[in-house]
C-alpha beads as a LAMMPS data file, in Angstrom:
LAMMPS data file: protein, C-alpha beads

383 atoms
382 bonds

1 atom types
1 bond types

-500.0 500.0 xlo xhi
-500.0 500.0 ylo yhi
-500.0 500.0 zlo zhi

Masses

1 110.0

Atoms # bond

1 1 1 197.795 215.207 -411.683
2 1 1 200.547 213.037 -413.393
3 1 1 200.034 212.038 -417.074
4 1 1 200.598 208.408 -418.338
5 1 1 202.892 208.008 -421.524
6 1 1 199.670 207.463 -423.791
7 1 1 198.355 210.954 -422.554
8 1 1 201.395 212.689 -423.022
9 1 1 201.721 211.323 -426.541
10 1 1 198.027 212.459 -427.111
11 1 1 198.911 216.058 -426.022
12 1 1 201.861 216.019 -428.207
13 1 1 200.064 214.685 -431.370
14 1 1 197.423 217.387 -430.376
15 1 1 199.894 220.328 -430.355
16 1 1 201.681 219.200 -433.731
17 1 1 198.186 218.671 -435.637
18 1 1 197.042 222.186 -434.526
19 1 1 200.167 223.843 -435.376
20 1 1 200.161 222.225 -438.953
21 1 1 196.757 223.099 -439.564
22 1 1 197.314 226.615 -438.515
23 1 1 200.358 227.031 -440.757
24 1 1 198.239 225.806 -443.520
25 1 1 195.408 228.200 -442.825
26 1 1 197.952 231.339 -442.427
27 1 1 199.468 230.184 -445.785
28 1 1 196.244 229.951 -447.545
29 1 1 194.945 233.244 -446.189
30 1 1 198.376 235.092 -447.153
31 1 1 197.872 233.655 -450.788
32 1 1 194.339 234.768 -450.914
33 1 1 195.080 238.144 -449.833
34 1 1 198.156 238.535 -452.120
35 1 1 195.722 237.504 -454.946
36 1 1 193.161 240.095 -454.042
37 1 1 195.727 242.814 -453.763
38 1 1 197.160 241.844 -457.206
39 1 1 193.814 242.017 -458.839
40 1 1 192.850 245.425 -457.569
41 1 1 194.502 248.821 -457.950
42 1 1 192.408 250.293 -455.283
43 1 1 193.608 247.672 -452.726
44 1 1 197.179 248.543 -453.945
45 1 1 196.800 252.255 -453.417
46 1 1 194.939 251.771 -450.179
47 1 1 197.996 249.473 -448.684
48 1 1 200.586 252.018 -450.130
49 1 1 198.855 254.773 -448.287
50 1 1 198.932 253.014 -445.150
51 1 1 202.512 251.983 -445.330
52 1 1 203.660 255.447 -446.015
53 1 1 201.443 256.989 -443.130
54 1 1 202.471 254.412 -440.260
55 1 1 205.741 255.114 -438.761
56 1 1 207.469 253.553 -435.779
57 1 1 210.769 253.922 -433.830
58 1 1 213.002 256.898 -433.260
59 1 1 214.127 257.107 -437.037
60 1 1 210.312 257.145 -438.158
61 1 1 210.678 253.809 -440.121
62 1 1 207.813 252.810 -442.442
63 1 1 206.110 249.509 -442.545
64 1 1 207.274 248.297 -445.954
65 1 1 205.622 244.762 -445.905
66 1 1 202.034 244.062 -444.595
67 1 1 202.884 240.516 -444.635
68 1 1 205.271 241.100 -441.483
69 1 1 202.658 242.544 -439.451
70 1 1 200.146 239.860 -440.590
71 1 1 202.506 237.077 -439.810
72 1 1 203.128 238.774 -436.365
73 1 1 199.545 238.937 -435.414
74 1 1 198.760 235.522 -436.850
75 1 1 201.567 233.856 -434.796
76 1 1 200.104 235.624 -431.574
77 1 1 196.672 234.125 -432.438
78 1 1 198.196 230.745 -433.386
79 1 1 200.036 230.487 -429.937
80 1 1 196.562 231.418 -428.125
81 1 1 194.880 228.717 -430.227
82 1 1 197.501 226.037 -429.544
83 1 1 197.444 226.908 -425.815
84 1 1 193.698 226.838 -425.679
85 1 1 193.438 223.307 -427.504
86 1 1 196.119 221.738 -425.417
87 1 1 194.555 223.154 -422.049
88 1 1 191.027 221.977 -423.197
89 1 1 192.642 218.394 -423.980
90 1 1 194.608 218.363 -420.783
91 1 1 191.161 219.124 -418.866
92 1 1 189.470 216.618 -420.578
93 1 1 192.115 214.009 -419.465
94 1 1 191.785 215.230 -415.943
95 1 1 187.945 214.839 -416.100
96 1 1 188.555 211.158 -417.548
97 1 1 190.738 210.481 -414.427
98 1 1 188.066 211.631 -412.109
99 1 1 185.489 209.605 -413.946
100 1 1 187.579 206.641 -413.485
101 1 1 188.006 207.223 -409.883
102 1 1 184.277 207.584 -409.591
103 1 1 183.729 204.177 -411.282
104 1 1 186.343 202.739 -408.886
105 1 1 184.454 204.020 -405.701
106 1 1 181.196 202.985 -407.318
107 1 1 182.478 199.292 -407.467
108 1 1 182.293 199.200 -403.726
109 1 1 185.569 200.708 -402.878
110 1 1 183.878 203.154 -400.565
111 1 1 186.992 203.867 -398.352
112 1 1 188.795 205.254 -401.564
113 1 1 188.775 209.200 -401.946
114 1 1 189.940 211.245 -404.996
115 1 1 193.224 212.552 -404.399
116 1 1 193.885 214.336 -407.712
117 1 1 195.064 217.712 -408.374
118 1 1 193.095 219.221 -411.014
119 1 1 191.930 222.763 -412.088
120 1 1 190.159 224.893 -409.559
121 1 1 186.609 224.479 -410.990
122 1 1 187.072 220.727 -411.354
123 1 1 188.799 220.634 -407.788
124 1 1 185.466 222.119 -406.341
125 1 1 183.616 219.247 -408.196
126 1 1 186.135 216.690 -406.695
127 1 1 185.853 218.021 -403.189
128 1 1 181.800 217.733 -403.420
129 1 1 182.208 214.036 -404.531
130 1 1 184.520 213.310 -401.640
131 1 1 182.123 215.070 -399.167
132 1 1 179.279 213.125 -400.771
133 1 1 180.794 209.867 -400.449
134 1 1 181.980 210.491 -396.673
135 1 1 178.114 211.353 -395.953
136 1 1 176.768 208.334 -398.030
137 1 1 179.304 205.887 -395.950
138 1 1 178.324 207.739 -392.594
139 1 1 174.612 207.153 -393.551
140 1 1 175.177 203.750 -394.459
141 1 1 177.417 202.883 -391.243
142 1 1 174.396 204.558 -389.099
143 1 1 171.812 202.323 -390.924
144 1 1 174.031 199.372 -390.128
145 1 1 174.100 200.496 -386.766
146 1 1 170.440 201.083 -386.385
147 1 1 169.798 197.353 -387.919
148 1 1 172.118 195.989 -385.619
149 1 1 170.477 197.867 -382.690
150 1 1 167.097 196.542 -383.749
151 1 1 168.163 193.074 -383.897
152 1 1 169.660 193.487 -380.506
153 1 1 166.659 194.996 -378.993
154 1 1 164.488 192.186 -380.301
155 1 1 167.002 189.557 -379.111
156 1 1 166.860 191.063 -375.566
157 1 1 163.138 191.634 -375.577
158 1 1 162.551 188.028 -376.568
159 1 1 164.941 186.871 -373.821
160 1 1 163.318 188.969 -371.027
161 1 1 159.746 188.202 -372.136
162 1 1 160.432 184.559 -372.576
163 1 1 161.896 184.022 -369.047
164 1 1 158.705 185.165 -367.133
165 1 1 156.544 183.675 -369.776
166 1 1 158.198 180.209 -369.349
167 1 1 157.267 180.338 -365.616
168 1 1 153.837 181.812 -365.997
169 1 1 153.018 178.892 -368.504
170 1 1 154.835 176.309 -366.301
171 1 1 152.735 177.248 -363.098
172 1 1 149.256 177.502 -364.821
173 1 1 150.217 174.305 -366.521
174 1 1 150.472 172.682 -363.067
175 1 1 147.161 174.348 -362.017
176 1 1 145.427 173.302 -365.252
177 1 1 146.637 169.658 -364.749
178 1 1 145.738 169.862 -360.941
179 1 1 149.360 169.096 -359.802
180 1 1 149.041 170.489 -356.553
181 1 1 148.298 169.044 -353.094
182 1 1 146.204 171.612 -351.336
183 1 1 144.978 175.065 -351.431
184 1 1 148.265 176.530 -350.204
185 1 1 150.168 175.270 -353.173
186 1 1 147.491 176.505 -355.579
187 1 1 147.687 179.942 -354.266
188 1 1 151.592 179.758 -354.421
189 1 1 151.437 179.010 -358.088
190 1 1 149.058 181.663 -358.743
191 1 1 150.911 184.148 -357.002
192 1 1 154.180 183.297 -358.691
193 1 1 152.536 183.489 -362.041
194 1 1 151.050 186.905 -361.095
195 1 1 154.584 188.187 -360.099
196 1 1 155.814 186.923 -363.440
197 1 1 153.046 188.749 -365.198
198 1 1 153.987 191.837 -363.550
199 1 1 157.454 191.791 -364.629
200 1 1 156.398 191.304 -368.095
201 1 1 154.130 194.347 -367.929
202 1 1 156.896 196.235 -366.599
203 1 1 159.136 195.273 -369.331
204 1 1 156.476 195.868 -372.125
205 1 1 155.515 199.249 -370.506
206 1 1 159.235 200.578 -370.491
207 1 1 159.695 199.030 -374.135
208 1 1 156.818 201.176 -375.254
209 1 1 158.081 204.061 -373.358
210 1 1 161.599 203.724 -374.767
211 1 1 160.334 203.362 -378.437
212 1 1 158.120 206.340 -378.032
213 1 1 160.975 208.793 -376.520
214 1 1 163.192 207.576 -379.071
215 1 1 160.759 208.272 -382.016
216 1 1 161.878 211.336 -384.189
217 1 1 158.195 212.575 -384.166
218 1 1 158.102 212.877 -380.095
219 1 1 157.045 216.213 -379.037
220 1 1 157.591 217.787 -375.848
221 1 1 154.354 219.100 -373.691
222 1 1 156.343 222.063 -372.174
223 1 1 155.098 223.914 -369.214
224 1 1 156.689 226.481 -366.901
225 1 1 157.341 225.113 -363.469
226 1 1 159.646 225.593 -360.476
227 1 1 162.192 222.891 -360.357
228 1 1 162.635 223.402 -356.728
229 1 1 159.232 222.557 -355.862
230 1 1 159.124 219.489 -358.121
231 1 1 162.253 218.136 -356.186
232 1 1 160.402 218.761 -352.858
233 1 1 157.595 217.025 -354.105
234 1 1 159.574 214.139 -355.340
235 1 1 161.205 213.540 -351.953
236 1 1 157.783 213.612 -350.331
237 1 1 156.292 210.944 -352.766
238 1 1 159.311 208.626 -351.497
239 1 1 158.914 209.508 -347.944
240 1 1 157.351 206.280 -346.790
241 1 1 159.871 204.091 -348.743
242 1 1 162.788 206.186 -347.405
243 1 1 161.623 205.594 -343.825
244 1 1 161.395 201.865 -344.275
245 1 1 165.172 201.695 -345.590
246 1 1 166.460 204.193 -343.103
247 1 1 167.184 206.896 -345.683
248 1 1 166.789 210.476 -345.601
249 1 1 166.228 212.905 -348.441
250 1 1 168.004 216.413 -348.580
251 1 1 166.748 218.772 -351.316
252 1 1 168.631 221.765 -352.287
253 1 1 168.002 224.464 -355.111
254 1 1 169.717 227.499 -356.081
255 1 1 168.081 229.877 -356.812
256 1 1 164.520 229.426 -355.154
257 1 1 162.341 229.319 -356.954
258 1 1 164.124 227.902 -359.897
259 1 1 161.868 228.469 -362.811
260 1 1 162.367 226.537 -366.051
261 1 1 160.395 225.494 -369.242
262 1 1 160.103 221.841 -369.964
263 1 1 158.031 218.757 -370.122
264 1 1 157.509 218.278 -366.351
265 1 1 155.776 214.899 -366.813
266 1 1 158.815 213.249 -368.739
267 1 1 161.234 214.894 -366.272
268 1 1 159.053 213.588 -363.415
269 1 1 159.503 210.059 -364.906
270 1 1 163.459 210.467 -365.270
271 1 1 163.844 211.422 -361.548
272 1 1 161.342 208.825 -360.346
273 1 1 163.484 206.222 -362.037
274 1 1 166.832 207.568 -360.653
275 1 1 165.317 207.507 -357.154
276 1 1 164.118 204.071 -357.662
277 1 1 167.543 203.004 -358.723
278 1 1 169.214 204.638 -355.709
279 1 1 167.008 202.638 -353.527
280 1 1 167.431 199.373 -355.411
281 1 1 171.194 199.536 -355.968
282 1 1 172.791 202.047 -353.574
283 1 1 173.202 199.516 -350.890
284 1 1 173.924 200.922 -347.495
285 1 1 172.977 204.447 -348.477
286 1 1 171.514 206.700 -345.480
287 1 1 170.996 209.787 -347.713
288 1 1 169.757 210.638 -351.252
289 1 1 170.597 214.155 -352.505
290 1 1 168.555 216.082 -354.752
291 1 1 170.125 219.096 -355.997
292 1 1 169.319 221.694 -358.680
293 1 1 171.537 224.692 -359.625
294 1 1 171.307 227.254 -362.199
295 1 1 174.602 227.797 -364.106
296 1 1 174.620 230.682 -366.292
297 1 1 171.747 232.478 -368.074
298 1 1 170.112 229.405 -369.618
299 1 1 171.433 226.155 -368.115
300 1 1 170.466 224.082 -365.028
301 1 1 172.508 221.250 -363.462
302 1 1 170.518 218.662 -361.660
303 1 1 172.101 215.865 -359.374
304 1 1 170.504 212.829 -357.795
305 1 1 172.899 211.391 -355.302
306 1 1 173.451 208.555 -352.849
307 1 1 176.112 207.686 -350.455
308 1 1 175.415 204.018 -350.984
309 1 1 177.818 201.322 -352.487
310 1 1 179.661 202.977 -355.504
311 1 1 179.126 201.866 -359.134
312 1 1 182.454 199.965 -360.650
313 1 1 184.383 202.233 -363.114
314 1 1 184.247 200.113 -365.757
315 1 1 180.312 200.102 -365.676
316 1 1 179.916 203.863 -365.815
317 1 1 180.260 204.267 -369.700
318 1 1 177.701 201.415 -370.045
319 1 1 174.956 202.416 -367.788
320 1 1 172.766 204.137 -370.256
321 1 1 172.909 201.115 -372.722
322 1 1 169.618 199.219 -373.225
323 1 1 169.186 196.277 -370.982
324 1 1 172.670 196.802 -369.003
325 1 1 172.765 195.872 -365.381
326 1 1 175.675 196.444 -363.041
327 1 1 175.003 193.189 -361.180
328 1 1 176.241 191.503 -364.403
329 1 1 173.396 189.239 -365.273
330 1 1 170.043 189.166 -367.141
331 1 1 168.253 188.088 -364.035
332 1 1 165.339 190.151 -362.599
333 1 1 166.700 189.891 -359.015
334 1 1 166.422 193.655 -358.767
335 1 1 163.367 193.843 -360.512
336 1 1 164.088 196.146 -363.481
337 1 1 163.719 195.856 -367.056
338 1 1 167.278 197.242 -367.911
339 1 1 165.296 200.061 -370.060
340 1 1 165.113 202.776 -367.418
341 1 1 168.319 204.638 -367.870
342 1 1 168.062 204.559 -371.433
343 1 1 164.709 205.982 -371.320
344 1 1 166.000 208.753 -369.025
345 1 1 168.808 209.557 -371.321
346 1 1 166.440 209.801 -374.296
347 1 1 164.077 212.160 -372.375
348 1 1 167.177 214.399 -371.501
349 1 1 168.436 214.589 -374.879
350 1 1 164.764 215.337 -376.167
351 1 1 165.093 218.567 -373.947
352 1 1 168.408 219.277 -375.687
353 1 1 170.626 218.261 -372.705
354 1 1 172.465 215.301 -371.597
355 1 1 173.143 212.998 -368.666
356 1 1 176.060 210.998 -367.081
357 1 1 177.066 209.184 -364.176
358 1 1 179.832 209.918 -361.357
359 1 1 180.582 207.414 -358.559
360 1 1 183.101 207.518 -355.678
361 1 1 183.385 205.755 -352.293
362 1 1 181.780 208.728 -350.770
363 1 1 178.934 209.460 -353.454
364 1 1 177.254 208.040 -356.522
365 1 1 175.548 210.880 -358.629
366 1 1 173.628 211.156 -361.565
367 1 1 174.114 214.537 -363.469
368 1 1 171.735 216.197 -365.637
369 1 1 172.576 219.364 -367.575
370 1 1 169.356 220.649 -369.034
371 1 1 168.570 224.193 -370.546
372 1 1 165.997 226.412 -368.911
373 1 1 163.915 226.797 -372.021
374 1 1 163.243 224.725 -374.903
375 1 1 165.156 225.080 -378.420
376 1 1 168.496 225.082 -376.988
377 1 1 170.881 222.252 -377.210
378 1 1 173.717 221.916 -374.774
379 1 1 177.250 220.649 -375.720
380 1 1 178.685 218.077 -373.314
381 1 1 181.649 219.570 -371.483
382 1 1 184.587 217.468 -371.235
383 1 1 185.490 216.269 -367.788

Bonds

1 1 1 2
2 1 2 3
3 1 3 4
4 1 4 5
5 1 5 6
6 1 6 7
7 1 7 8
8 1 8 9
9 1 9 10
10 1 10 11
11 1 11 12
12 1 12 13
13 1 13 14
14 1 14 15
15 1 15 16
16 1 16 17
17 1 17 18
18 1 18 19
19 1 19 20
20 1 20 21
21 1 21 22
22 1 22 23
23 1 23 24
24 1 24 25
25 1 25 26
26 1 26 27
27 1 27 28
28 1 28 29
29 1 29 30
30 1 30 31
31 1 31 32
32 1 32 33
33 1 33 34
34 1 34 35
35 1 35 36
36 1 36 37
37 1 37 38
38 1 38 39
39 1 39 40
40 1 40 41
41 1 41 42
42 1 42 43
43 1 43 44
44 1 44 45
45 1 45 46
46 1 46 47
47 1 47 48
48 1 48 49
49 1 49 50
50 1 50 51
51 1 51 52
52 1 52 53
53 1 53 54
54 1 54 55
55 1 55 56
56 1 56 57
57 1 57 58
58 1 58 59
59 1 59 60
60 1 60 61
61 1 61 62
62 1 62 63
63 1 63 64
64 1 64 65
65 1 65 66
66 1 66 67
67 1 67 68
68 1 68 69
69 1 69 70
70 1 70 71
71 1 71 72
72 1 72 73
73 1 73 74
74 1 74 75
75 1 75 76
76 1 76 77
77 1 77 78
78 1 78 79
79 1 79 80
80 1 80 81
81 1 81 82
82 1 82 83
83 1 83 84
84 1 84 85
85 1 85 86
86 1 86 87
87 1 87 88
88 1 88 89
89 1 89 90
90 1 90 91
91 1 91 92
92 1 92 93
93 1 93 94
94 1 94 95
95 1 95 96
96 1 96 97
97 1 97 98
98 1 98 99
99 1 99 100
100 1 100 101
101 1 101 102
102 1 102 103
103 1 103 104
104 1 104 105
105 1 105 106
106 1 106 107
107 1 107 108
108 1 108 109
109 1 109 110
110 1 110 111
111 1 111 112
112 1 112 113
113 1 113 114
114 1 114 115
115 1 115 116
116 1 116 117
117 1 117 118
118 1 118 119
119 1 119 120
120 1 120 121
121 1 121 122
122 1 122 123
123 1 123 124
124 1 124 125
125 1 125 126
126 1 126 127
127 1 127 128
128 1 128 129
129 1 129 130
130 1 130 131
131 1 131 132
132 1 132 133
133 1 133 134
134 1 134 135
135 1 135 136
136 1 136 137
137 1 137 138
138 1 138 139
139 1 139 140
140 1 140 141
141 1 141 142
142 1 142 143
143 1 143 144
144 1 144 145
145 1 145 146
146 1 146 147
147 1 147 148
148 1 148 149
149 1 149 150
150 1 150 151
151 1 151 152
152 1 152 153
153 1 153 154
154 1 154 155
155 1 155 156
156 1 156 157
157 1 157 158
158 1 158 159
159 1 159 160
160 1 160 161
161 1 161 162
162 1 162 163
163 1 163 164
164 1 164 165
165 1 165 166
166 1 166 167
167 1 167 168
168 1 168 169
169 1 169 170
170 1 170 171
171 1 171 172
172 1 172 173
173 1 173 174
174 1 174 175
175 1 175 176
176 1 176 177
177 1 177 178
178 1 178 179
179 1 179 180
180 1 180 181
181 1 181 182
182 1 182 183
183 1 183 184
184 1 184 185
185 1 185 186
186 1 186 187
187 1 187 188
188 1 188 189
189 1 189 190
190 1 190 191
191 1 191 192
192 1 192 193
193 1 193 194
194 1 194 195
195 1 195 196
196 1 196 197
197 1 197 198
198 1 198 199
199 1 199 200
200 1 200 201
201 1 201 202
202 1 202 203
203 1 203 204
204 1 204 205
205 1 205 206
206 1 206 207
207 1 207 208
208 1 208 209
209 1 209 210
210 1 210 211
211 1 211 212
212 1 212 213
213 1 213 214
214 1 214 215
215 1 215 216
216 1 216 217
217 1 217 218
218 1 218 219
219 1 219 220
220 1 220 221
221 1 221 222
222 1 222 223
223 1 223 224
224 1 224 225
225 1 225 226
226 1 226 227
227 1 227 228
228 1 228 229
229 1 229 230
230 1 230 231
231 1 231 232
232 1 232 233
233 1 233 234
234 1 234 235
235 1 235 236
236 1 236 237
237 1 237 238
238 1 238 239
239 1 239 240
240 1 240 241
241 1 241 242
242 1 242 243
243 1 243 244
244 1 244 245
245 1 245 246
246 1 246 247
247 1 247 248
248 1 248 249
249 1 249 250
250 1 250 251
251 1 251 252
252 1 252 253
253 1 253 254
254 1 254 255
255 1 255 256
256 1 256 257
257 1 257 258
258 1 258 259
259 1 259 260
260 1 260 261
261 1 261 262
262 1 262 263
263 1 263 264
264 1 264 265
265 1 265 266
266 1 266 267
267 1 267 268
268 1 268 269
269 1 269 270
270 1 270 271
271 1 271 272
272 1 272 273
273 1 273 274
274 1 274 275
275 1 275 276
276 1 276 277
277 1 277 278
278 1 278 279
279 1 279 280
280 1 280 281
281 1 281 282
282 1 282 283
283 1 283 284
284 1 284 285
285 1 285 286
286 1 286 287
287 1 287 288
288 1 288 289
289 1 289 290
290 1 290 291
291 1 291 292
292 1 292 293
293 1 293 294
294 1 294 295
295 1 295 296
296 1 296 297
297 1 297 298
298 1 298 299
299 1 299 300
300 1 300 301
301 1 301 302
302 1 302 303
303 1 303 304
304 1 304 305
305 1 305 306
306 1 306 307
307 1 307 308
308 1 308 309
309 1 309 310
310 1 310 311
311 1 311 312
312 1 312 313
313 1 313 314
314 1 314 315
315 1 315 316
316 1 316 317
317 1 317 318
318 1 318 319
319 1 319 320
320 1 320 321
321 1 321 322
322 1 322 323
323 1 323 324
324 1 324 325
325 1 325 326
326 1 326 327
327 1 327 328
328 1 328 329
329 1 329 330
330 1 330 331
331 1 331 332
332 1 332 333
333 1 333 334
334 1 334 335
335 1 335 336
336 1 336 337
337 1 337 338
338 1 338 339
339 1 339 340
340 1 340 341
341 1 341 342
342 1 342 343
343 1 343 344
344 1 344 345
345 1 345 346
346 1 346 347
347 1 347 348
348 1 348 349
349 1 349 350
350 1 350 351
351 1 351 352
352 1 352 353
353 1 353 354
354 1 354 355
355 1 355 356
356 1 356 357
357 1 357 358
358 1 358 359
359 1 359 360
360 1 360 361
361 1 361 362
362 1 362 363
363 1 363 364
364 1 364 365
365 1 365 366
366 1 366 367
367 1 367 368
368 1 368 369
369 1 369 370
370 1 370 371
371 1 371 372
372 1 372 373
373 1 373 374
374 1 374 375
375 1 375 376
376 1 376 377
377 1 377 378
378 1 378 379
379 1 379 380
380 1 380 381
381 1 381 382
382 1 382 383
């Protein structure tokens, strides 16, 4: 840490004043001891005995003046005191610099960090302060993101509810004002209002599910089940829809049975959502592949794939954002709320796993990496 000219002057004055005071103190002590010795024959005799007894050096020299020894001891003590005083004052200056840096940060300069080289004890405090500021800034940034996310959520929900609600009110208004020519028009208006109300119901239910799985207090109702059997049951439940669209299911699991402990109900919702998406968006698909494979001792990889139209590369990283739709509009042409994949991601994260999408001309896959047992959090592998 570099000292200012004023601080260097303070140290110089501190050293000079301390030396002067110590010299005066030493002089006073010497004078007092001389007076005590002069006034007492016992002290004179004792000192003479000590001087004749103590010898040093190869020639057995005697110490003829006690003052030399005293002055030498006092000089060493004076040096220690001066050094201690200067170090103490220097550390006070370091502390003053650190406090000044803290006030600067507290004034709103949250990107500033303390970069001073100080004594080891104070350096640990500085390191802790920097870490605390980093943590506070990260928390504030996360809070800002959460607030922005809430605002975005409210905006999107308001938009998606307002559109069908406007249609419902419009058609019911036509009915209320008897602005229809015959029963066929009446049934058409009622049917359209019913469909729009269904869209609102889907959105509200998905929104409720999304906020529920995102809540920190959400708990998993775990059971032990066979993942291979669940995928077989999943394909059977969509057999009728698959037949209508000319799509075949292929299920593969390794090993069989593939036992795991998880919330089967929540995972079933994820799988259902992904299969429904495959029907809606996998245009031209002839096959939907359900594949589960255990990798290692505590992990399973589940793929739900289709050989339909691929997803554009620029959309892959955005798929799991709320309300995002690949078709590039907020219309309900495909009937979805835009929350399905965000819900799926949250449910997978609750289990300690992660989900991502891959797409090529041959195959579009949603890949889930899940732990076989709860309490394990998997780290996403770089692809």
